[in-house]
C-alpha positions in Angstrom: -117.0 188.0 16.9 -120.3 186.7 18.0 -120.6 183.6 20.0 -123.2 180.8 20.4 -122.8 181.1 24.1 -121.2 177.8 25.0 -119.1 174.9 23.8 -120.9 172.7 21.3 -120.7 168.9 21.5 -121.3 166.6 18.6 -124.9 165.7 19.5 -125.8 169.3 19.8 -124.2 170.1 16.4 -126.2 167.3 14.8 -129.5 168.4 16.4 -128.9 172.0 15.3 -128.1 170.9 11.8 -131.3 168.8 11.5 -133.4 171.6 12.8 -131.7 174.5 11.0 -130.1 173.3 7.7 -131.7 174.8 4.6 -131.8 171.4 2.8 -133.9 170.0 5.7 -136.3 172.9 5.6 -136.7 172.5 1.9 -137.4 168.8 2.2 -140.1 169.6 4.8 -141.7 172.0 2.4 -141.7 169.2 -0.2 -143.5 166.9 2.3 -146.1 169.6 3.1 -146.6 170.1 -0.6 -147.2 166.4 -1.1 -150.0 166.6 1.6 -151.7 169.2 -0.6 -151.3 167.1 -3.7 -153.1 164.3 -2.0 -156.0 166.7 -1.2 -155.9 167.8 -4.8 -156.1 164.2 -6.1 -159.0 163.4 -3.8 -160.9 166.5 -5.1 -161.0 164.9 -8.6 -163.4 162.2 -7.3 -165.4 164.3 -4.9 -168.7 166.0 -5.7 -168.6 169.3 -7.5 -171.3 171.6 -6.1 -172.1 175.0 -7.5 -174.7 177.6 -7.1 -175.5 180.3 -9.6 -177.9 183.3 -9.9 -178.5 185.7 -12.7 -180.7 188.8 -13.1 -181.4 190.6 -16.4 -183.1 193.9 -16.8 -184.4 194.5 -20.3 -184.3 198.2 -20.9 -186.1 197.5 -24.1 -187.8 194.2 -24.5 -186.4 192.3 -27.4 -188.6 192.1 -30.5 -188.6 189.3 -33.1 -190.6 189.2 -36.4 -192.7 186.2 -37.3 -195.1 185.5 -40.2 -198.4 187.2 -39.7 -200.2 184.2 -41.2 -199.6 182.4 -37.9 -202.1 184.7 -36.2 -204.3 185.6 -39.3 -204.9 182.9 -41.9 -206.0 185.5 -44.4 -202.8 187.6 -44.1 -200.2 187.8 -46.8 -197.7 185.0 -46.5 -194.8 187.5 -46.8 -196.2 189.8 -44.1 -194.3 189.8 -40.8 -195.6 190.8 -37.4 -193.4 192.1 -34.6 -193.7 190.2 -31.4 -192.0 191.2 -28.1 -190.4 188.2 -26.2 -189.5 188.6 -22.6 -190.3 190.9 -19.7 -188.7 193.8 -18.0 -187.1 191.6 -15.4 -185.7 188.0 -15.8 -184.3 185.9 -13.1 -182.3 182.6 -13.3 -180.8 180.6 -10.5 -180.2 177.2 -9.1 -177.8 174.5 -7.9 -175.8 171.9 -9.7 -174.1 168.8 -8.4 -171.8 166.6 -10.5 -170.1 163.4 -9.3 -167.5 161.3 -11.0 -168.6 157.7 -11.1 -165.6 156.3 -12.9 -162.4 157.9 -14.1 -159.3 155.7 -14.3 -156.8 158.5 -14.2 -158.5 160.2 -11.2 -158.5 157.0 -9.1 -154.9 156.1 -10.0 -154.0 159.7 -9.2 -155.1 159.2 -5.6 -152.8 156.2 -5.0 -150.0 157.9 -6.9 -150.3 161.0 -4.7 -149.9 158.8 -1.6 -146.8 157.3 -3.1 -145.5 160.7 -3.9 -145.8 161.7 -0.3 -143.9 158.5 0.6 -141.2 159.5 -1.8 -140.9 162.9 -0.3 -140.7 161.4 3.2 -138.0 159.1 2.0 -136.2 162.0 0.4 -136.3 163.9 3.7 -135.0 160.8 5.4 -132.1 160.5 2.9 -131.3 164.2 3.3 -131.3 163.9 7.1 -128.9 160.9 6.8 -126.6 163.0 4.6 -126.8 166.1 6.9 -126.0 164.0 10.0 -123.0 162.3 8.2 -121.8 165.7 6.9 -122.0 167.2 10.3 -120.1 164.3 11.9 -117.3 164.5 9.2 -117.0 168.3 9.5 -116.9 168.0 13.3 -114.2 165.4 13.2 -112.2 167.5 10.7 -112.5 170.5 13.0 -111.2 168.4 15.9 -108.2 167.4 13.9 -107.5 171.0 13.1 -108.0 171.8 16.8 -105.6 169.1 17.8 -103.0 170.4 15.3 -103.2 173.8 16.9 -102.8 172.3 20.3 -99.8 170.2 19.2 -98.0 173.1 17.6 -98.6 175.2 20.7 -97.2 172.3 22.8 -94.2 172.1 20.5 -93.6 175.8 20.8 -93.7 175.5 24.6 -91.3 172.7 24.5 -88.9 174.5 22.2 -89.2 177.7 24.3 -88.4 175.6 27.4 -85.4 174.0 25.7 -84.3 177.4 24.5 -84.5 178.8 28.0 -82.5 175.8 29.3 -80.0 176.1 26.5 -79.3 179.7 27.3 -78.6 178.8 30.9 -76.3 176.0 29.7 -74.6 178.5 27.4 -73.9 180.8 30.3 -72.5 177.9 32.3 -70.3 176.8 29.3 -72.0 173.4 28.8 -73.2 174.2 25.2 -72.3 176.5 22.3 -74.1 179.4 20.7 -74.9 177.3 17.6 -77.2 175.0 19.7 -79.1 178.1 20.9 -79.3 179.5 17.4 -80.8 176.2 16.2 -83.6 176.4 18.7 -84.3 180.0 17.9 -84.5 179.1 14.2 -86.8 176.2 15.0 -89.0 178.5 17.1 -89.2 181.0 14.3 -90.3 178.3 11.8 -93.0 177.1 14.2 -94.7 180.5 14.3 -96.0 180.5 10.7 -97.1 176.9 11.2 -99.1 178.0 14.2 -100.7 180.8 12.2 -101.6 178.4 9.3 -103.0 175.9 11.8 -105.2 178.5 13.4 -106.6 179.6 10.0 -107.3 176.0 9.1 -109.2 175.6 12.4 -111.2 178.7 11.6 -112.0 177.3 8.1 -113.2 174.0 9.6 -115.4 175.9 12.1 -116.9 177.8 9.1 -117.7 174.5 7.4 -119.5 173.0 10.3 -121.4 176.3 11.0 -122.5 176.3 7.4 -123.8 172.7 7.7 -125.6 173.6 10.9 -127.3 176.6 9.1 -125.6 179.2 11.4 -123.7 182.3 10.4 -120.2 181.4 9.6 -118.7 184.3 11.5 -119.8 182.9 14.9 -117.1 182.0 17.3 -117.5 178.4 18.6 -115.5 175.8 20.5 -116.1 172.1 19.8 -116.0 169.5 22.6 -113.6 166.6 22.1 -110.0 165.6 22.4 -108.7 163.2 19.7 -105.5 162.6 21.6 -107.4 161.0 24.4 -109.8 159.0 22.2 -109.3 155.2 22.1 -110.9 153.5 19.1 -110.7 150.0 20.6 -112.7 150.7 23.8 -116.5 150.9 24.1 -116.3 153.3 27.0 -114.2 156.4 27.5 -112.5 157.8 30.6 -112.4 161.3 29.2 -115.4 163.6 29.8 -114.3 165.5 26.7 -115.1 162.5 24.5 -118.4 161.2 26.0 -120.6 162.4 23.1 -118.0 161.3 20.5 -118.0 157.8 21.9 -121.7 157.7 22.4 -122.5 158.5 18.8 -119.7 156.3 17.5 -121.2 153.2 19.3 -124.9 153.9 18.6 -124.7 151.9 15.4 -123.0 148.5 15.9 -120.0 147.8 13.7 -120.1 144.6 11.6 -117.1 144.0 9.4 -118.0 140.4 8.2 -119.2 141.5 4.8 -122.2 139.1 5.0 -124.6 139.4 2.0 -127.6 139.4 4.3 -126.2 142.4 6.0 -125.7 144.1 2.7 -129.2 143.4 1.7 -130.4 144.9 4.9 -128.4 148.0 4.0 -130.3 148.2 0.7 -133.6 148.2 2.7 -132.5 151.1 4.9 -130.5 153.4 2.6 -132.5 156.5 1.8 -131.2 156.8 -1.8 -132.3 153.2 -2.7 -135.6 153.6 -1.0 -136.3 156.7 -3.0 -135.7 154.9 -6.2 -137.9 152.0 -5.1 -140.8 154.4 -4.5 -140.0 156.2 -7.7 -140.4 153.0 -9.6 -143.7 152.4 -7.9 -144.8 155.9 -8.9 -143.9 155.2 -12.5 -145.8 152.0 -12.5 -148.9 154.0 -11.3 -148.2 156.5 -14.1 -148.2 153.6 -16.6 -151.6 152.4 -15.3 -152.9 156.0 -15.5 -151.8 156.2 -19.1 -153.5 152.9 -19.9 -156.7 154.1 -18.2 -157.1 156.8 -20.8 -158.6 154.1 -23.1 -161.4 153.6 -20.6 -164.6 155.6 -20.5 -165.4 158.4 -18.0 -168.7 158.3 -16.3 -170.2 161.4 -14.6 -173.6 161.8 -12.9 -175.1 165.3 -12.5 -178.1 166.8 -10.8 -179.5 170.3 -11.5 -182.1 172.3 -9.6 -183.2 175.6 -11.2 -185.6 178.5 -10.7 -186.7 180.9 -13.3 -188.9 184.0 -13.0 -190.1 186.8 -15.3 -191.7 190.0 -14.2 -192.8 193.4 -15.6 -192.4 196.7 -13.9 -190.3 197.2 -10.9 -188.1 194.2 -10.0 -189.1 191.9 -7.1 -186.5 189.4 -6.1 -187.3 186.2 -8.2 -190.8 187.5 -8.8 -193.9 186.1 -7.2 -195.3 182.6 -7.1 -197.4 183.4 -10.2 -194.4 184.2 -12.4 -191.8 181.8 -10.9 -191.1 178.2 -12.0 -188.8 175.4 -10.8 -187.2 172.6 -12.7 -185.0 169.5 -11.7 -182.9 167.3 -13.9 -180.6 164.3 -13.3 -178.3 162.9 -15.9 -175.7 160.3 -16.4 -173.0 161.0 -19.0 -170.6 158.5 -20.5 -167.6 159.6 -22.6 -165.7 157.0 -24.5 -162.4 158.2 -26.1 -162.2 156.5 -29.5 -159.2 158.1 -31.2 -156.8 160.8 -30.0 -154.0 160.2 -32.4 -150.9 158.4 -31.1 -150.6 160.5 -27.9 -151.9 157.8 -25.6 -149.8 155.0 -26.9 -146.7 157.2 -26.9 -147.3 158.1 -23.2 -147.5 154.4 -22.4 -144.3 153.7 -24.1 -142.6 156.6 -22.4 -143.7 155.3 -19.0 -142.2 151.9 -19.8 -138.9 153.5 -20.8 -138.9 155.5 -17.5 -139.5 152.4 -15.5 -136.5 150.7 -17.2 -134.3 153.7 -16.6 -135.2 153.8 -12.9 -134.4 150.1 -12.6 -131.0 150.8 -14.1 -130.5 153.6 -11.6 -131.5 151.3 -8.8 -129.0 148.7 -10.0 -126.3 151.4 -10.1 -127.3 152.7 -6.7 -126.9 149.2 -5.2 -123.4 148.9 -6.9 -122.5 152.3 -5.4 -123.8 151.2 -2.0 -121.6 148.1 -2.1 -118.6 150.2 -3.0 -119.3 152.7 -0.2 -119.7 149.9 2.4 -116.5 148.2 1.2 -114.5 151.5 1.3 -115.8 152.5 4.7 -115.1 149.0 6.0 -111.5 149.2 4.7 -111.0 152.5 6.4 -112.3 151.2 9.7 -110.1 148.1 9.5 -107.0 150.1 8.7 -107.6 152.4 11.7 -108.3 149.5 14.0 -105.2 147.6 12.9 -102.9 150.6 13.2 -104.3 151.8 16.5 -102.1 149.7 18.8 -99.0 150.5 16.8 -99.6 154.2 16.8 -100.4 154.2 20.5 -97.2 152.4 21.2 -95.2 154.8 19.0 -96.7 157.8 20.8 -95.8 156.3 24.2 -92.2 155.6 23.0 -91.9 159.0 21.4 -92.8 160.6 24.8 -90.3 158.5 26.6 -87.7 159.2 24.0 -88.2 162.9 24.2 -88.1 162.9 28.0 -84.8 161.0 27.9 -83.4 163.3 25.2 -84.1 166.3 27.4 -82.4 164.7 30.4 -79.4 163.7 28.3 -79.1 167.2 26.9 -79.4 168.9 30.3 -76.7 166.5 31.7 -74.4 167.3 28.8 -74.5 163.8 27.4 -76.9 164.4 24.4 -76.6 166.8 21.5 -79.0 169.5 20.3 -79.6 167.5 17.2 -80.6 164.5 19.3 -83.1 166.6 21.2 -84.5 168.1 17.9 -84.9 164.7 16.4 -86.7 163.4 19.6 -89.0 166.5 19.5 -89.8 166.0 15.8 -90.6 162.3 16.4 -92.9 163.2 19.3 -94.8 165.7 17.2 -95.1 163.3 14.3 -96.4 160.5 16.6 -99.0 162.9 18.1 -100.2 164.0 14.7 -100.3 160.5 13.3 -102.4 159.3 16.3 -104.9 162.2 16.0 -105.2 161.6 12.2 -105.8 157.9 12.8 -108.6 158.6 15.3 -110.1 161.2 12.9 -109.8 158.7 10.0 -111.6 156.1 12.1 -114.4 158.4 13.1 -114.9 159.7 9.6 -114.9 156.1 8.2 -117.5 155.1 10.9 -119.7 158.0 9.9 -119.5 157.0 6.2 -120.0 153.4 7.2 -123.2 154.3 9.1 -124.6 156.2 6.1 -123.5 153.4 3.7 -125.5 150.8 5.6 -128.5 153.2 6.0 -128.3 153.3 9.8 -127.5 156.9 10.8 -127.8 158.1 14.4 -130.9 160.2 15.2 -132.5 159.3 11.8 -134.7 156.3 12.3 -137.8 155.0 10.5 -140.0 157.7 12.1 -139.0 161.2 11.0 -141.9 163.0 12.7 -139.7 164.2 15.6 -137.3 165.7 13.1 -140.2 167.5 11.3 -141.3 168.9 14.7 -137.9 170.3 15.4 -137.6 172.1 12.0 -138.7 175.8 12.1 -139.7 177.3 8.8 -139.3 181.0 8.9 
């Protein structure tokens, strides 16, 4: 399989995800689209300048019939005389400029488009928070799978070592064939567990590659060792866990449950900020709908040239058969009645505002729940950390003693198997506790709206995204 070329640490995985994830690219397109909508909104209040030119060649000059009495008072009143109007060549051209003096909807549209861009920026920020959190969780899950593979391999090595020692003891007459058979059965049972663990590891690698926007068939290795990670310490003595500890401690942990801290989370969470901006947008839409009752005022200026000429065409004729005209006008259009459309639009805007306010209330309720759940997960991990570390230390000591007792003929094979099983369970429990803590911390950071590498300024993230 292909390879990315090196082991990836957590920070690198996050940066790749922010730069390469499809959701991030789409959110950037939405921000760029908002920029163009702002330009469109401004164009509605800018001057509209147009130039026009028209040339007409009369193959036959049009003829109209008028009463002959106009030219001859003695003519019969019913008599008509043909008169040719026009010339062989007719030219028309000029410039027109129109300027909106007042249009309620247009002016509200400008401020609304600015708010729309703010909403898209907030949406991008919220998506970035979600991508970082998703990357962290997928990374931690992959490390758990990696640790399980390591532990099963270590268990297989221990069983193989015990099996080798048991065969020697069997030859020396210090044990029976049943003890050897037990170890062989145990070894056979571990092999399918190893295969399953390796497949689980491959699946978790595919998940994080998908989050990072990379082909899922790539072969990667993730830096980190959950067995050496200490959740209670700020620093780490393991080079394998430097990035894990760095990102874990970037956002301070506060488990007090202070209401002021929760309110601060409301100000920082992307989903809540989007709803705040959305409500402001709907308020602008309400104002825009109300402005449809106001008049529209437009000023215009026209500069025109006209020329008529017989015979072969000369561009816009000569000075003798060319004329210029200028006009300036001010138009006021007052909408008097348009059915019930305008009032219905106003009522719809009010309904949408109330609906958004309900969504905002629900989002804050959800935020409270997420903060509480993540806090409980962190507290559980912190409270069980010491006990699990102690259990792991004791399990290691117990296994070492069981091996010595078995080799000396004091202990039984069952005693050795039990000690080995307890050690394996203690190792898995500790790794799962560390993973649970790290996942809860990632969820906690997102719940309070303070996600590593996603601050108030998202310009750096935009610069790193490549749209292909």
